[in-house]
N, C-alpha and C positions, 0 to 999 in steps of 0.2 A: 310713664304715659300709658294709658289703656290702649290696647290694640283695637282699632276700629275695623270690624269686618261685618259685612252684611250677612244675615242669616235668615232662613226661611222656615215656615211651618205650613202645614196644610190642615186646616180645621174642618172636620166633618160635622155631622149632626151630634147633638148632645155634648159639645165641646170635646169631642174625641179627635186627637191629632194622628193623622196617618204618618207613622214614623218608620215605614219600611226602608227608607233610604238611610236611616241612622243619622240624619243631618242634625246640625246644631239647632236647637230650638230654645225658646224661653217658655218654660212651663209655669203656669200660674194657677191660683186657686180655682177649683172646680173643673180643671182640665185633666185629661188622661191621654198619655201618648202611648200608642200601641205599635210594636214592631213584630211582624210575622215572618221576617226574612232570615232568622238565624239558621246556620247550617251545621250539620253534624261534623265533628272533627275540628271545630274552631272554638277558641276561647274568646269571649267578648268582655270588654270593659265598658260599663256604663258610667260616664263621667258626670258629676254634679258640682256646679259652682253656685254659691248663694249670690243671687243678683238682686236681692231686695235692697231697699234704700235705708233700712233700719238694721241695727246690729243685733240680730237674734238668730239662734239656730233654727233650722227647718227640718222636719222629719219628712222624708220621701218614702213612699211605699212602693216596693218592687214586687210585682205579682208575676210569677214565672211558671207556676204549676197549679192545676186544679187540685192535685192531690197533696199539696203542701201549703202551709201557711205563708202568706206574703212576708217579705223581709223589710224591716224598717231601717233606713240608712239616714244617719244624722249628718246634715250638711252644715258645717260650722258658720256661725254668724260673722258678718263683716259689714263694712261700709265702703262704697266706691268700687265694688267688684274686686276687692283686694284679698279675698280669703283663699284658703287652700281648697283644693277639690277633694271630694270623697269619691271613691271608685268602687263599684260593685262588679265582681267578676262572675260571669255565668257561662255555662258550657252549652254550645249548640247541640251537643250529643244528648243533652237532657231535655231540651225544649227548643222548639222553633219559634216560640212566641214569648214576648216579654212586654209588660206594660208598667208605666210609672205614673204616679200621681202624688200630689202633696197631701199629707194627712189632713183630713177634713176638720179635726178639732184644733188646728193651728189658729183659725179664727180671725186673723187680722184683716183678711181680704186683700192684702198688699204683698203677699208672698210671691217671689219669683225665683226660679232656679234655671240657670243655663245648663243644658244637658245634651249629650250626644252619645253615640255608640262607636267604640273603637275596636279594631282588630286588624288582621291582615287584609280582610275584605270589606271592612266598614270604616267610616261611612261610605256608602255608595255615592251619596250626595255630599260633597265636601264643602258646600256653601257654608260660610261662617268659620271655616278653618283655613290656616295657611298650610297648604298641602304641596309638598315638593319632594323630588327624588334627592336622596342623600348623596352628595358627592364623596369621592374618595380623597383622603389626605387634605381636607379643607375644613378649617375651623368654622362652624356654623352657629348662628344665634339659636338659643333654645327658649324662646319666650312663650307666653300664654297663647293658646289656640294653635300651636304649631304641631304639625304632623310630618314626619319624614318617612320615606319608604325606600327600599333597595332590595334587589336580588343579587347578593354578593356572589362573585365567582367562587369556585371550589378551591379556596385557600384560606389561610389564617389571617385574621384581622384583630386589632385592638379597638374596642369602643371606649372612648374616654369622655367623661362628663365632668365639667368644671363649674363650680359656683362658690362665691364667697358668702352666700346667703344661708341663713340657718334653715335647715330642713328643706332643702330644695329637692323636689320629688319629680320623677319621670318614670315612664314604663316602656318596656319593649315587648312586642308580640311576635311570636312565630307559631302560626297555626294554633295548636291546642295548648300552648305554654305562654306564660308571661313572666317577665322579670321586672320587679320594682326597684329602682335605684333611689337611694336616699343619701344625699350629700349633706354633711354637717347635721346629722340627725339630732333632733330634740327628743325629749322623753315621750315614749309611747307613740312614736311616729307611725307604727304599723296600724294604729286604730283607724286610719283613713282608708284602709283597704279591706274590703269584706268579700269573702267567698260565699257564693250562694249555692244551695243544694249540696252536691258532693264535692264542689270545688274547694280545695284546701291548700294551705301553704305546704311547700316541699313536694307535693304531688302535682299540682297544676300551676303553681306560681312560686317564685322564690323572691326573697327580699335581700338586696345586696347593699351593704353599707361600706364606707371607706375603711381601709386597713388602718391600724393604729399609726398615728403620726402623719396621716395624710387626710385630714378631715374634709378638705375642699375638693378632692379629686377621687373619682372612681374610674378604674380601668378594668374592663372586663373582656376576656378573649372570646371570639366567636369564629366559627368555621362556616364558610358558605356552603350550603347544601342544595342549591337549586331552588330553594323556597324563598318567599318574601319575608323580609324583616320590616317591622314598623316601630317607630319611636315617637312617643307623644309626651308632651309636657302635661303635668297634672298639678301645676302650681299657679299662684297668682302672678299678675304682671309685675308688681313691685318686688316680688320675691324672685323674679326671673331676670332682673336687670343684671347685665354682665355675665350671665350664665351661657355656656356654650357646649357644643357636642362635636366630636370628630370621629370619623371612622377611618382608621389608619391601616393601610395594607402592609403586611409584614413580609 
């Protein structure tokens, strides 16, 4: 069942959406969403879900710098809002402004993409997401549009993600770093994550897959350092059924 959550957008002149809150919006043809609130020292993920009613890929243009060409992100086609997300990672140390729009030559006039900005500080406006503090030692559902946050105390924890679904994906943010978790990975699963500008794998983000013989579970250690951790689902609702996450105190 699709998670039903209200979401908001603020449309200004010329179909420009004020996106400074990073809130979940539905971006359509001829619209541009602009966020001017990125902060230095933070890594941001821009999440894109194909929300069109026809099964075709959509190219989204991410404009992040006047001195660099915009980046095209392919959002995979789906029906019934059941597709995987694509995520673009951008550093607030390189830009404080980012804008997104659907490529104009897509042409159908019926394109729609659900999108929002995630980080330890975003979205400021959490309308449209299920946003809650991560409890300790409690198995929690990890379905679509879910965001967990926590400032763990200074000790060791294990973060465990379980799913029996193929290529279940989620992401963890800590200030200027991200970790992408892929349970039951399919071929070329990394293609759904794109670094923008100088953001690259192994420097700004890492991709973690299950160890051999444990395809349905990822367990990753973390140490509380006084900073906030954020965990977000980047998968479809049908691919999130029976998926869960737990932060275990050691």
